[in-house]
PDB file of N, CA, C and O in Angstrom:
ATOM      1  N   MET A   1      -0.910 -18.727  21.631  1.00  0.00           N
ATOM      2  CA  MET A   1      -0.568 -17.373  21.245  1.00  0.00           C
ATOM      3  C   MET A   1      -0.578 -16.472  22.474  1.00  0.00           C
ATOM      4  O   MET A   1      -1.353 -16.674  23.409  1.00  0.00           O
ATOM      5  N   SER A   2       0.282 -15.497  22.449  1.00  0.00           N
ATOM      6  CA  SER A   2       0.299 -14.514  23.524  1.00  0.00           C
ATOM      7  C   SER A   2      -0.946 -13.634  23.425  1.00  0.00           C
ATOM      8  O   SER A   2      -1.213 -13.054  22.373  1.00  0.00           O
ATOM      9  N   GLN A   3      -1.705 -13.531  24.512  1.00  0.00           N
ATOM     10  CA  GLN A   3      -2.977 -12.812  24.482  1.00  0.00           C
ATOM     11  C   GLN A   3      -2.822 -11.305  24.379  1.00  0.00           C
ATOM     12  O   GLN A   3      -3.737 -10.630  23.908  1.00  0.00           O
ATOM     13  N   ASP A   4      -1.684 -10.755  24.808  1.00  0.00           N
ATOM     14  CA  ASP A   4      -1.530  -9.307  24.738  1.00  0.00           C
ATOM     15  C   ASP A   4      -1.289  -8.824  23.312  1.00  0.00           C
ATOM     16  O   ASP A   4      -1.503  -7.645  23.029  1.00  0.00           O
ATOM     17  N   LEU A   5      -0.852  -9.696  22.406  1.00  0.00           N
ATOM     18  CA  LEU A   5      -0.633  -9.314  21.014  1.00  0.00           C
ATOM     19  C   LEU A   5      -1.746  -9.798  20.088  1.00  0.00           C
ATOM     20  O   LEU A   5      -1.715  -9.508  18.892  1.00  0.00           O
ATOM     21  N   LEU A   6      -2.724 -10.526  20.614  1.00  0.00           N
ATOM     22  CA  LEU A   6      -3.781 -11.106  19.811  1.00  0.00           C
ATOM     23  C   LEU A   6      -4.842 -10.052  19.488  1.00  0.00           C
ATOM     24  O   LEU A   6      -5.363  -9.382  20.380  1.00  0.00           O
ATOM     25  N   ILE A   7      -5.153  -9.920  18.185  1.00  0.00           N
ATOM     26  CA  ILE A   7      -6.209  -8.988  17.773  1.00  0.00           C
ATOM     27  C   ILE A   7      -7.228  -9.729  16.915  1.00  0.00           C
ATOM     28  O   ILE A   7      -6.928 -10.777  16.344  1.00  0.00           O
ATOM     29  N   LYS A   8      -8.418  -9.182  16.832  1.00  0.00           N
ATOM     30  CA  LYS A   8      -9.507  -9.759  16.058  1.00  0.00           C
ATOM     31  C   LYS A   8      -9.704  -8.907  14.808  1.00  0.00           C
ATOM     32  O   LYS A   8      -9.888  -7.693  14.906  1.00  0.00           O
ATOM     33  N   LEU A   9      -9.664  -9.541  13.629  1.00  0.00           N
ATOM     34  CA  LEU A   9      -9.910  -8.858  12.369  1.00  0.00           C
ATOM     35  C   LEU A   9     -11.252  -9.321  11.831  1.00  0.00           C
ATOM     36  O   LEU A   9     -11.486 -10.521  11.691  1.00  0.00           O
ATOM     37  N   VAL A  10     -12.142  -8.370  11.526  1.00  0.00           N
ATOM     38  CA  VAL A  10     -13.486  -8.677  11.037  1.00  0.00           C
ATOM     39  C   VAL A  10     -13.625  -8.152   9.615  1.00  0.00           C
ATOM     40  O   VAL A  10     -13.250  -7.018   9.317  1.00  0.00           O
ATOM     41  N   SER A  11     -14.171  -9.000   8.737  1.00  0.00           N
ATOM     42  CA  SER A  11     -14.337  -8.636   7.335  1.00  0.00           C
ATOM     43  C   SER A  11     -15.454  -7.621   7.152  1.00  0.00           C
ATOM     44  O   SER A  11     -16.486  -7.684   7.821  1.00  0.00           O
ATOM     45  N   VAL A  12     -15.232  -6.683   6.234  1.00  0.00           N
ATOM     46  CA  VAL A  12     -16.291  -5.735   5.869  1.00  0.00           C
ATOM     47  C   VAL A  12     -17.084  -6.264   4.682  1.00  0.00           C
ATOM     48  O   VAL A  12     -18.068  -5.646   4.278  1.00  0.00           O
ATOM     49  N   GLY A  13     -16.675  -7.400   4.114  1.00  0.00           N
ATOM     50  CA  GLY A  13     -17.372  -8.017   2.992  1.00  0.00           C
ATOM     51  C   GLY A  13     -16.948  -7.423   1.660  1.00  0.00           C
ATOM     52  O   GLY A  13     -16.166  -6.474   1.603  1.00  0.00           O
ATOM     53  N   ASP A  14     -17.483  -8.004   0.584  1.00  0.00           N
ATOM     54  CA  ASP A  14     -17.171  -7.468  -0.741  1.00  0.00           C
ATOM     55  C   ASP A  14     -18.161  -6.364  -1.089  1.00  0.00           C
ATOM     56  O   ASP A  14     -18.891  -5.898  -0.215  1.00  0.00           O
ATOM     57  N   GLU A  15     -18.199  -5.938  -2.348  1.00  0.00           N
ATOM     58  CA  GLU A  15     -19.056  -4.819  -2.736  1.00  0.00           C
ATOM     59  C   GLU A  15     -20.543  -5.133  -2.577  1.00  0.00           C
ATOM     60  O   GLU A  15     -21.353  -4.213  -2.459  1.00  0.00           O
ATOM     61  N   LYS A  16     -20.918  -6.416  -2.572  1.00  0.00           N
ATOM     62  CA  LYS A  16     -22.318  -6.806  -2.386  1.00  0.00           C
ATOM     63  C   LYS A  16     -22.629  -7.150  -0.935  1.00  0.00           C
ATOM     64  O   LYS A  16     -23.777  -7.444  -0.602  1.00  0.00           O
ATOM     65  N   GLY A  17     -21.613  -7.117  -0.063  1.00  0.00           N
ATOM     66  CA  GLY A  17     -21.826  -7.433   1.346  1.00  0.00           C
ATOM     67  C   GLY A  17     -21.661  -8.899   1.676  1.00  0.00           C
ATOM     68  O   GLY A  17     -21.904  -9.302   2.813  1.00  0.00           O
ATOM     69  N   VAL A  18     -21.248  -9.720   0.699  1.00  0.00           N
ATOM     70  CA  VAL A  18     -21.068 -11.149   0.929  1.00  0.00           C
ATOM     71  C   VAL A  18     -19.826 -11.372   1.774  1.00  0.00           C
ATOM     72  O   VAL A  18     -18.775 -10.795   1.496  1.00  0.00           O
ATOM     73  N   GLY A  19     -19.934 -12.189   2.786  1.00  0.00           N
ATOM     74  CA  GLY A  19     -18.803 -12.512   3.644  1.00  0.00           C
ATOM     75  C   GLY A  19     -18.585 -11.536   4.779  1.00  0.00           C
ATOM     76  O   GLY A  19     -17.566 -11.614   5.466  1.00  0.00           O
ATOM     77  N   LYS A  20     -19.501 -10.630   4.991  1.00  0.00           N
ATOM     78  CA  LYS A  20     -19.361  -9.643   6.058  1.00  0.00           C
ATOM     79  C   LYS A  20     -19.454 -10.349   7.412  1.00  0.00           C
ATOM     80  O   LYS A  20     -20.346 -11.166   7.641  1.00  0.00           O
ATOM     81  N   GLY A  21     -18.520 -10.021   8.298  1.00  0.00           N
ATOM     82  CA  GLY A  21     -18.540 -10.601   9.625  1.00  0.00           C
ATOM     83  C   GLY A  21     -17.604 -11.784   9.823  1.00  0.00           C
ATOM     84  O   GLY A  21     -17.446 -12.258  10.948  1.00  0.00           O
ATOM     85  N   HIS A  22     -16.974 -12.274   8.745  1.00  0.00           N
ATOM     86  CA  HIS A  22     -16.010 -13.375   8.896  1.00  0.00           C
ATOM     87  C   HIS A  22     -14.832 -12.884   9.716  1.00  0.00           C
ATOM     88  O   HIS A  22     -14.417 -11.735   9.563  1.00  0.00           O
ATOM     89  N   VAL A  23     -14.277 -13.736  10.596  1.00  0.00           N
ATOM     90  CA  VAL A  23     -13.285 -13.315  11.575  1.00  0.00           C
ATOM     91  C   VAL A  23     -11.968 -14.049  11.402  1.00  0.00           C
ATOM     92  O   VAL A  23     -11.951 -15.262  11.193  1.00  0.00           O
ATOM     93  N   TYR A  24     -10.870 -13.320  11.488  1.00  0.00           N
ATOM     94  CA  TYR A  24      -9.513 -13.857  11.603  1.00  0.00           C
ATOM     95  C   TYR A  24      -8.939 -13.366  12.925  1.00  0.00           C
ATOM     96  O   TYR A  24      -9.228 -12.247  13.347  1.00  0.00           O
ATOM     97  N   TYR A  25      -8.139 -14.182  13.573  1.00  0.00           N
ATOM     98  CA  TYR A  25      -7.381 -13.769  14.745  1.00  0.00           C
ATOM     99  C   TYR A  25      -5.911 -13.815  14.366  1.00  0.00           C
ATOM    100  O   TYR A  25      -5.459 -14.786  13.759  1.00  0.00           O
ATOM    101  N   THR A  26      -5.164 -12.786  14.711  1.00  0.00           N
ATOM    102  CA  THR A  26      -3.754 -12.725  14.377  1.00  0.00           C
ATOM    103  C   THR A  26      -3.010 -11.966  15.462  1.00  0.00           C
ATOM    104  O   THR A  26      -3.617 -11.358  16.343  1.00  0.00           O
ATOM    105  N   ARG A  27      -1.679 -12.012  15.383  1.00  0.00           N
ATOM    106  CA  ARG A  27      -0.859 -11.285  16.341  1.00  0.00           C
ATOM    107  C   ARG A  27      -0.375  -9.998  15.691  1.00  0.00           C
ATOM    108  O   ARG A  27       0.021  -9.983  14.526  1.00  0.00           O
ATOM    109  N   PHE A  28      -0.415  -8.916  16.467  1.00  0.00           N
ATOM    110  CA  PHE A  28       0.019  -7.613  15.969  1.00  0.00           C
ATOM    111  C   PHE A  28       0.479  -6.791  17.155  1.00  0.00           C
ATOM    112  O   PHE A  28      -0.228  -6.703  18.159  1.00  0.00           O
ATOM    113  N   ASN A  29       1.642  -6.192  17.055  1.00  0.00           N
ATOM    114  CA  ASN A  29       2.188  -5.393  18.142  1.00  0.00           C
ATOM    115  C   ASN A  29       1.675  -3.964  18.023  1.00  0.00           C
ATOM    116  O   ASN A  29       2.191  -3.189  17.217  1.00  0.00           O
ATOM    117  N   ASN A  30       0.668  -3.604  18.813  1.00  0.00           N
ATOM    118  CA  ASN A  30       0.068  -2.275  18.759  1.00  0.00           C
ATOM    119  C   ASN A  30       1.011  -1.184  19.246  1.00  0.00           C
ATOM    120  O   ASN A  30       0.808  -0.012  18.930  1.00  0.00           O
ATOM    121  N   LYS A  31       2.032  -1.546  20.005  1.00  0.00           N
ATOM    122  CA  LYS A  31       2.934  -0.546  20.564  1.00  0.00           C
ATOM    123  C   LYS A  31       3.873   0.046  19.516  1.00  0.00           C
ATOM    124  O   LYS A  31       4.488   1.083  19.762  1.00  0.00           O
ATOM    125  N   VAL A  32       3.995  -0.600  18.342  1.00  0.00           N
ATOM    126  CA  VAL A  32       4.923  -0.151  17.314  1.00  0.00           C
ATOM    127  C   VAL A  32       4.196   0.608  16.201  1.00  0.00           C
ATOM    128  O   VAL A  32       4.830   1.062  15.248  1.00  0.00           O
ATOM    129  N   LYS A  33       2.861   0.751  16.313  1.00  0.00           N
ATOM    130  CA  LYS A  33       2.103   1.441  15.265  1.00  0.00           C
ATOM    131  C   LYS A  33       2.589   2.873  15.097  1.00  0.00           C
ATOM    132  O   LYS A  33       3.009   3.514  16.061  1.00  0.00           O
ATOM    133  N   LYS A  34       2.529   3.368  13.869  1.00  0.00           N
ATOM    134  CA  LYS A  34       2.939   4.746  13.594  1.00  0.00           C
ATOM    135  C   LYS A  34       1.897   5.741  14.111  1.00  0.00           C
ATOM    136  O   LYS A  34       2.266   6.766  14.684  1.00  0.00           O
ATOM    137  N   ASP A  35       0.625   5.465  13.924  1.00  0.00           N
ATOM    138  CA  ASP A  35      -0.445   6.348  14.384  1.00  0.00           C
ATOM    139  C   ASP A  35      -1.358   5.563  15.322  1.00  0.00           C
ATOM    140  O   ASP A  35      -2.140   4.739  14.849  1.00  0.00           O
ATOM    141  N   PRO A  36      -1.287   5.784  16.610  1.00  0.00           N
ATOM    142  CA  PRO A  36      -2.051   4.971  17.560  1.00  0.00           C
ATOM    143  C   PRO A  36      -3.566   5.165  17.499  1.00  0.00           C
ATOM    144  O   PRO A  36      -4.303   4.369  18.082  1.00  0.00           O
ATOM    145  N   THR A  37      -4.050   6.202  16.811  1.00  0.00           N
ATOM    146  CA  THR A  37      -5.489   6.417  16.727  1.00  0.00           C
ATOM    147  C   THR A  37      -6.133   5.577  15.625  1.00  0.00           C
ATOM    148  O   THR A  37      -7.350   5.391  15.640  1.00  0.00           O
ATOM    149  N   LYS A  38      -5.356   5.065  14.673  1.00  0.00           N
ATOM    150  CA  LYS A  38      -5.892   4.293  13.561  1.00  0.00           C
ATOM    151  C   LYS A  38      -5.970   2.810  13.923  1.00  0.00           C
ATOM    152  O   LYS A  38      -5.142   2.295  14.674  1.00  0.00           O
ATOM    153  N   LYS A  39      -6.969   2.145  13.382  1.00  0.00           N
ATOM    154  CA  LYS A  39      -7.131   0.704  13.552  1.00  0.00           C
ATOM    155  C   LYS A  39      -6.334  -0.011  12.454  1.00  0.00           C
ATOM    156  O   LYS A  39      -6.163   0.513  11.353  1.00  0.00           O
ATOM    157  N   TYR A  40      -5.854  -1.209  12.773  1.00  0.00           N
ATOM    158  CA  TYR A  40      -5.112  -2.017  11.803  1.00  0.00           C
ATOM    159  C   TYR A  40      -6.076  -2.515  10.733  1.00  0.00           C
ATOM    160  O   TYR A  40      -7.185  -2.947  11.046  1.00  0.00           O
ATOM    161  N   GLU A  41      -5.657  -2.457   9.476  1.00  0.00           N
ATOM    162  CA  GLU A  41      -6.498  -2.848   8.349  1.00  0.00           C
ATOM    163  C   GLU A  41      -5.648  -3.585   7.330  1.00  0.00           C
ATOM    164  O   GLU A  41      -4.548  -3.137   7.005  1.00  0.00           O
ATOM    165  N   THR A  42      -6.136  -4.706   6.821  1.00  0.00           N
ATOM    166  CA  THR A  42      -5.390  -5.478   5.839  1.00  0.00           C
ATOM    167  C   THR A  42      -6.353  -6.223   4.925  1.00  0.00           C
ATOM    168  O   THR A  42      -7.538  -6.354   5.234  1.00  0.00           O
ATOM    169  N   LYS A  43      -5.837  -6.711   3.792  1.00  0.00           N
ATOM    170  CA  LYS A  43      -6.634  -7.524   2.887  1.00  0.00           C
ATOM    171  C   LYS A  43      -6.235  -8.980   3.081  1.00  0.00           C
ATOM    172  O   LYS A  43      -5.053  -9.322   3.040  1.00  0.00           O
ATOM    173  N   LYS A  44      -7.234  -9.835   3.293  1.00  0.00           N
ATOM    174  CA  LYS A  44      -7.023 -11.263   3.462  1.00  0.00           C
ATOM    175  C   LYS A  44      -8.078 -12.012   2.653  1.00  0.00           C
ATOM    176  O   LYS A  44      -9.085 -11.437   2.239  1.00  0.00           O
ATOM    177  N   PHE A  45      -7.829 -13.310   2.435  1.00  0.00           N
ATOM    178  CA  PHE A  45      -8.782 -14.121   1.691  1.00  0.00           C
ATOM    179  C   PHE A  45      -9.990 -14.430   2.557  1.00  0.00           C
ATOM    180  O   PHE A  45      -9.846 -14.876   3.695  1.00  0.00           O
ATOM    181  N   ASN A  46     -11.168 -14.197   2.024  1.00  0.00           N
ATOM    182  CA  ASN A  46     -12.429 -14.478   2.708  1.00  0.00           C
ATOM    183  C   ASN A  46     -13.032 -15.732   2.073  1.00  0.00           C
ATOM    184  O   ASN A  46     -13.463 -15.680   0.921  1.00  0.00           O
ATOM    185  N   PRO A  47     -13.075 -16.867   2.800  1.00  0.00           N
ATOM    186  CA  PRO A  47     -13.598 -18.105   2.213  1.00  0.00           C
ATOM    187  C   PRO A  47     -15.104 -18.073   1.954  1.00  0.00           C
ATOM    188  O   PRO A  47     -15.596 -18.852   1.138  1.00  0.00           O
ATOM    189  N   VAL A  48     -15.844 -17.198   2.623  1.00  0.00           N
ATOM    190  CA  VAL A  48     -17.282 -17.092   2.398  1.00  0.00           C
ATOM    191  C   VAL A  48     -17.540 -16.393   1.064  1.00  0.00           C
ATOM    192  O   VAL A  48     -18.366 -16.845   0.271  1.00  0.00           O
ATOM    193  N   ALA A  49     -16.832 -15.289   0.822  1.00  0.00           N
ATOM    194  CA  ALA A  49     -16.985 -14.532  -0.425  1.00  0.00           C
ATOM    195  C   ALA A  49     -16.127 -15.111  -1.546  1.00  0.00           C
ATOM    196  O   ALA A  49     -16.324 -14.774  -2.714  1.00  0.00           O
ATOM    197  N   LYS A  50     -15.170 -15.985  -1.198  1.00  0.00           N
ATOM    198  CA  LYS A  50     -14.242 -16.619  -2.146  1.00  0.00           C
ATOM    199  C   LYS A  50     -13.418 -15.594  -2.914  1.00  0.00           C
ATOM    200  O   LYS A  50     -13.169 -15.752  -4.109  1.00  0.00           O
ATOM    201  N   LYS A  51     -12.991 -14.532  -2.208  1.00  0.00           N
ATOM    202  CA  LYS A  51     -12.100 -13.526  -2.795  1.00  0.00           C
ATOM    203  C   LYS A  51     -11.421 -12.765  -1.663  1.00  0.00           C
ATOM    204  O   LYS A  51     -11.785 -12.929  -0.498  1.00  0.00           O
ATOM    205  N   HIS A  52     -10.447 -11.943  -1.994  1.00  0.00           N
ATOM    206  CA  HIS A  52      -9.766 -11.123  -0.998  1.00  0.00           C
ATOM    207  C   HIS A  52     -10.639  -9.921  -0.643  1.00  0.00           C
ATOM    208  O   HIS A  52     -11.131  -9.216  -1.523  1.00  0.00           O
ATOM    209  N   THR A  53     -10.824  -9.698   0.662  1.00  0.00           N
ATOM    210  CA  THR A  53     -11.609  -8.573   1.147  1.00  0.00           C
ATOM    211  C   THR A  53     -10.832  -7.846   2.241  1.00  0.00           C
ATOM    212  O   THR A  53      -9.831  -8.352   2.748  1.00  0.00           O
ATOM    213  N   VAL A  54     -11.299  -6.672   2.593  1.00  0.00           N
ATOM    214  CA  VAL A  54     -10.655  -5.861   3.630  1.00  0.00           C
ATOM    215  C   VAL A  54     -11.111  -6.353   4.999  1.00  0.00           C
ATOM    216  O   VAL A  54     -12.295  -6.599   5.228  1.00  0.00           O
ATOM    217  N   TYR A  55     -10.147  -6.489   5.896  1.00  0.00           N
ATOM    218  CA  TYR A  55     -10.410  -6.844   7.291  1.00  0.00           C
ATOM    219  C   TYR A  55      -9.947  -5.694   8.166  1.00  0.00           C
ATOM    220  O   TYR A  55      -8.851  -5.166   7.980  1.00  0.00           O
ATOM    221  N   LYS A  56     -10.792  -5.304   9.130  1.00  0.00           N
ATOM    222  CA  LYS A  56     -10.464  -4.210  10.042  1.00  0.00           C
ATOM    223  C   LYS A  56     -10.398  -4.736  11.463  1.00  0.00           C
ATOM    224  O   LYS A  56     -11.093  -5.684  11.829  1.00  0.00           O
ATOM    225  N   GLN A  57      -9.548  -4.101  12.253  1.00  0.00           N
ATOM    226  CA  GLN A  57      -9.361  -4.489  13.645  1.00  0.00           C
ATOM    227  C   GLN A  57     -10.572  -4.120  14.486  1.00  0.00           C
ATOM    228  O   GLN A  57     -11.098  -3.011  14.390  1.00  0.00           O
ATOM    229  N   LYS A  58     -11.008  -5.069  15.315  1.00  0.00           N
ATOM    230  CA  LYS A  58     -12.081  -4.833  16.270  1.00  0.00           C
ATOM    231  C   LYS A  58     -11.563  -5.170  17.652  1.00  0.00           C
ATOM    232  O   LYS A  58     -10.558  -5.871  17.779  1.00  0.00           O
ATOM    233  N   LYS A  59     -12.227  -4.686  18.692  1.00  0.00           N
ATOM    234  CA  LYS A  59     -11.817  -5.007  20.063  1.00  0.00           C
ATOM    235  C   LYS A  59     -12.406  -6.321  20.491  1.00  0.00           C
ATOM    236  O   LYS A  59     -12.176  -6.764  21.617  1.00  0.00           O
TER     237      LYS A  59
END
């Protein structure tokens, strides 16, 4: 993967905090974002919590 487009997504966990800290790595072009002050956020499947949870971009 190209390292300049690689970002780290960290789970915030479910409502009980299960699965917090699980990590996904994905590619995302930060130069095309509409608001450069906001972090990328998406919902992905968390295998620890066994459900879809919110993942936020970390450095």
